[in-house]
C-alpha positions in Angstrom: 5.2 -30.7 -27.4 4.8 -28.2 -24.5 3.8 -24.7 -25.2 6.4 -22.2 -23.9 5.2 -20.3 -20.9 5.3 -16.5 -20.6 8.3 -15.4 -18.5 7.6 -14.8 -14.8 8.3 -11.4 -13.4 9.4 -12.1 -9.9 11.7 -10.5 -7.3 13.7 -12.0 -4.5 12.3 -10.6 -1.3 14.2 -12.8 1.2 17.1 -15.2 1.1 19.0 -17.3 3.7 21.4 -20.2 4.1 18.8 -21.7 6.5 16.1 -23.3 4.4 13.8 -23.6 7.4 13.9 -19.9 7.9 13.0 -19.4 4.2 10.0 -21.7 4.6 8.9 -19.9 7.8 8.9 -16.5 5.9 7.1 -18.1 3.0 4.3 -19.4 5.4 4.0 -15.9 6.8 3.5 -14.5 3.3 1.0 -17.3 2.5 -1.1 -16.4 5.6 -1.3 -12.9 4.3 -2.4 -14.1 0.8 0.8 -13.3 -0.9 1.9 -15.9 -3.5 5.5 -16.9 -3.4 7.9 -19.7 -4.4 11.3 -20.9 -3.2 14.2 -21.1 -5.6 17.6 -22.8 -5.0 16.3 -24.8 -2.0 18.6 -27.7 -2.9 21.9 -25.8 -2.6 22.1 -25.5 1.2 24.4 -28.6 1.6 26.9 -26.9 -0.7 27.5 -24.1 1.7 31.3 -23.9 2.4 32.0 -25.8 -0.9 30.8 -22.9 -3.0 30.6 -19.2 -2.3 28.1 -18.7 0.5 25.8 -16.4 -1.6 25.5 -19.1 -4.2 24.1 -21.6 -1.6 21.3 -19.3 -0.3 17.7 -20.3 -0.8 15.7 -17.5 -2.2 12.0 -16.5 -1.7 10.4 -14.9 -4.8 7.1 -13.1 -5.2 5.4 -11.7 -8.3 6.5 -8.1 -8.9 2.9 -6.9 -8.1 3.3 -8.2 -4.5 6.9 -6.9 -3.7 5.9 -3.9 -1.7 3.3 -5.8 0.3 5.7 -8.8 0.9 8.5 -6.5 2.0 6.2 -4.8 4.5 5.0 -8.2 5.9 8.6 -9.4 6.2 9.8 -6.2 7.9 6.9 -6.3 10.4 7.7 -9.9 11.2 11.4 -9.1 11.8 10.4 -6.1 14.0 8.1 -8.4 16.1 10.9 -10.9 16.5 13.4 -8.4 17.9 11.2 -6.4 20.3 12.1 -6.9 23.9 10.1 -5.7 26.8 11.4 -5.0 30.3 10.2 -6.8 33.3 8.1 -4.4 35.5 9.6 -6.0 38.7 13.3 -6.4 37.9 13.8 -4.5 34.7 15.3 -7.5 32.8 14.7 -7.5 29.0 12.4 -10.4 27.9 11.4 -11.4 24.4 8.0 -10.1 23.4 6.6 -13.6 23.3 7.3 -14.2 27.0 4.5 -13.9 29.5 6.7 -14.5 32.6 10.1 -12.9 33.2 12.9 -15.4 32.7 15.0 -13.7 35.5 12.6 -13.3 38.4 9.4 -15.1 37.3 7.2 -12.0 37.5 4.1 -11.7 35.3 5.1 -9.4 32.4 1.5 -8.2 31.9 1.3 -6.7 35.4 2.6 -3.4 36.7 5.5 -3.4 39.1 3.2 -2.1 41.8 0.5 -4.7 41.2 
């Protein structure tokens, strides 16, 4: 007979209908040394058949890591949405681009250079 385990004290820090996104966020937390687990990862195919919120995969972390996990997730979201203007044409480019998608200029050089 199995011994009952102590209840886990965990908090949902992220959820999404897209399971791949939940796994990406989890890998970001893992790189930072934050333990986590995914709950309800098998419900995605039910989206549309059940209320959408019931089909979301959830990422949980121990209560002791909630503040740190939230900060890491917020920083990752901020990094994903930061655009930078091209020094040559002014077009907005994602922060991960090295060359402007509009004119082909090097985004790391000054417009004069």
